[in-house]
C-alpha positions as CSV (number, residue, x, y, z in Angstrom):
1,M,126.0,106.4,140.1
2,Q,125.2,103.6,137.7
3,K,121.5,103.3,136.8
4,K,120.0,99.9,136.6
5,L,118.6,98.8,133.2
6,P,114.8,98.9,133.2
7,K,112.8,95.8,132.8
8,I,111.1,96.0,129.4
9,I,108.7,94.0,127.3
10,T,108.7,93.9,123.6
11,Q,105.8,94.8,121.3
12,E,105.1,91.1,120.7
13,E,105.0,90.4,124.5
14,F,102.7,93.4,125.0
15,E,100.3,92.1,122.3
16,K,100.1,88.8,124.1
17,V,99.4,90.5,127.5
18,L,96.8,92.8,125.8
19,A,95.1,89.9,124.1
20,A,94.8,88.0,127.4
21,T,93.5,91.0,129.3
22,K,89.7,90.8,129.6
23,K,88.6,94.1,131.2
24,K,88.4,97.0,128.8
25,E,89.6,99.5,131.5
26,H,92.7,97.4,132.1
27,K,93.4,97.2,128.4
28,L,93.0,100.9,127.9
29,A,95.4,101.7,130.8
30,F,97.9,99.2,129.5
31,M,97.7,100.8,126.0
32,L,98.2,104.3,127.4
33,A,101.3,103.2,129.2
34,F,102.9,101.1,126.4
35,E,101.8,103.1,123.4
36,A,101.8,106.7,124.8
37,G,104.4,106.3,127.6
38,M,102.1,107.5,130.3
39,R,102.8,106.9,134.0
40,L,100.2,105.2,136.1
41,S,99.6,108.4,138.0
42,E,98.9,110.3,134.8
43,I,96.2,107.7,133.9
44,V,94.4,107.2,137.3
45,G,95.7,110.2,139.2
46,Y,97.7,110.5,142.4
47,Q,96.3,112.0,145.6
48,D,95.5,115.6,144.9
49,K,98.8,116.3,143.0
50,V,98.0,114.6,139.7
51,P,94.5,114.5,138.2
52,R,92.9,111.5,136.5
53,L,93.1,111.5,132.8
54,Q,89.9,113.2,131.5
55,K,88.2,113.2,128.1
56,S,89.0,116.9,127.8
57,Q,92.7,116.1,127.6
58,I,92.3,114.1,124.4
59,D,92.6,115.9,121.1
60,S,91.2,113.5,118.5
61,Q,91.9,115.9,115.6
62,Q,95.6,116.1,116.5
63,N,95.7,112.5,117.9
64,T,97.3,113.7,121.1
65,I,96.9,113.6,124.9
66,R,97.7,116.5,127.0
67,I,99.3,115.4,130.3
68,I,98.5,117.9,133.1
69,S,100.7,118.1,136.1
70,G,102.7,114.9,135.5
71,K,105.7,114.0,137.5
72,G,107.3,117.1,138.9
73,G,104.2,119.1,138.1
74,K,105.1,119.2,134.4
75,D,102.7,119.3,131.5
76,R,103.5,117.5,128.2
77,V,101.8,116.2,125.1
78,V,102.0,112.5,124.1
79,P,100.6,110.6,121.1
80,L,97.1,109.2,121.3
81,P,97.5,105.5,120.5
82,R,95.8,104.5,117.2
83,R,93.8,101.8,119.0
84,V,92.3,104.3,121.4
85,N,89.0,105.0,119.7
86,A,85.9,107.1,120.6
87,T,84.4,104.2,122.6
88,A,87.6,103.9,124.7
89,I,87.7,107.7,125.2
90,K,84.1,107.6,126.6
91,M,85.4,105.3,129.4
92,L,87.5,108.2,130.8
93,P,88.1,108.9,133.5
94,L,88.9,105.3,134.4
95,K,87.3,104.1,137.6
96,V,90.0,101.6,138.5
97,S,92.5,101.9,141.3
98,R,96.2,102.2,141.0
99,R,96.6,99.1,143.1
100,T,94.3,97.1,140.8
101,L,96.2,98.1,137.7
102,Q,99.5,97.3,139.4
103,M,98.3,93.9,140.5
104,K,96.8,93.1,137.1
105,A,100.0,94.0,135.2
106,T,102.0,91.7,137.5
107,E,99.4,88.9,137.3
108,M,99.3,89.1,133.5
109,G,103.1,89.1,133.2
110,Q,103.3,85.9,135.2
111,K,100.4,84.3,133.5
112,V,101.1,85.2,129.9
113,L,104.8,85.8,129.7
114,G,106.1,83.8,132.7
115,K,108.1,86.8,134.0
116,H,107.8,89.5,136.6
117,I,106.6,92.8,135.3
118,T,105.0,95.9,136.8
119,F,102.7,98.5,135.4
120,H,105.7,100.7,134.9
121,T,107.3,98.0,132.7
122,F,104.8,99.1,130.0
123,R,106.2,102.6,130.1
124,H,109.7,101.2,129.9
125,G,108.6,99.2,126.9
126,F,107.5,102.5,125.2
127,G,110.9,104.1,125.7
128,S,112.8,101.0,124.6
129,H,110.6,100.5,121.6
130,M,111.0,104.1,120.5
131,A,114.8,103.9,120.9
132,G,114.8,100.6,119.1
133,M,113.0,102.2,116.2
134,G,115.7,104.8,115.9
135,R,113.8,107.8,117.3
136,P,116.1,110.6,118.4
137,L,116.8,110.6,122.1
138,H,115.6,114.1,122.6
139,E,112.1,113.2,121.1
140,I,111.9,110.2,123.5
141,Q,112.9,112.5,126.4
142,M,110.2,115.0,125.5
143,L,107.5,112.3,125.1
144,M,108.4,110.6,128.4
145,G,108.7,113.9,130.3
146,H,112.2,113.3,131.5
147,S,114.1,116.4,132.8
148,R,117.5,114.8,132.1
149,L,118.7,113.3,128.9
150,D,120.8,110.7,130.7
151,T,117.5,109.3,132.3
152,T,116.2,108.8,128.8
153,G,119.5,107.4,127.6
154,I,119.0,104.2,129.6
155,Y,116.6,103.0,126.9
156,L,119.5,102.9,124.4
157,H,121.1,100.3,126.7
158,A,117.9,98.4,127.5
159,N,117.3,97.5,123.9
160,P,120.8,97.1,122.3
161,I,119.5,95.4,119.1
162,Q,120.5,98.2,116.8
163,A,123.9,98.6,118.4
164,L,124.6,94.9,118.1
165,Q,123.4,94.8,114.5
166,G,125.5,97.9,113.7
167,A,128.6,96.2,115.2
168,R,127.9,93.1,113.1
169,D,127.6,95.2,110.0
170,V,131.0,96.8,110.7
171,F,132.8,93.5,111.3
């Protein structure tokens, strides 16, 4: 079964969305998705299955975030984005709903970029950006919490810039 290419945004597009976003809670959630590859449920929780991100999950010394009971009940560690400072960490747990963040991401995509995006597009941007920067696929897989390497492999196709450049270099 052929998987569809994910919708992605570039680093430049993300910066435009972030700059136009006014509420600090929304900015923080967007950064956690784009710069740490976190799922919406890992940030604001999901029913009684996935807890909201808490301050205690942040290790400022190691610059990491411990994801507890992510998709499939799996734990993992992701990088703490450089822009997430002590003031931002004090905002945790975020008191914003899933639906609000979903609507805000879509609204900002239309308003700022003129294209349809979802909150999950930020996470896809993380995977695509990592692949585009030449990070090994198994590292991206680990950071994104994918069980299967072929799930992660889709990001190689979503951002074919290096492959295209490589082909130009050969011919």
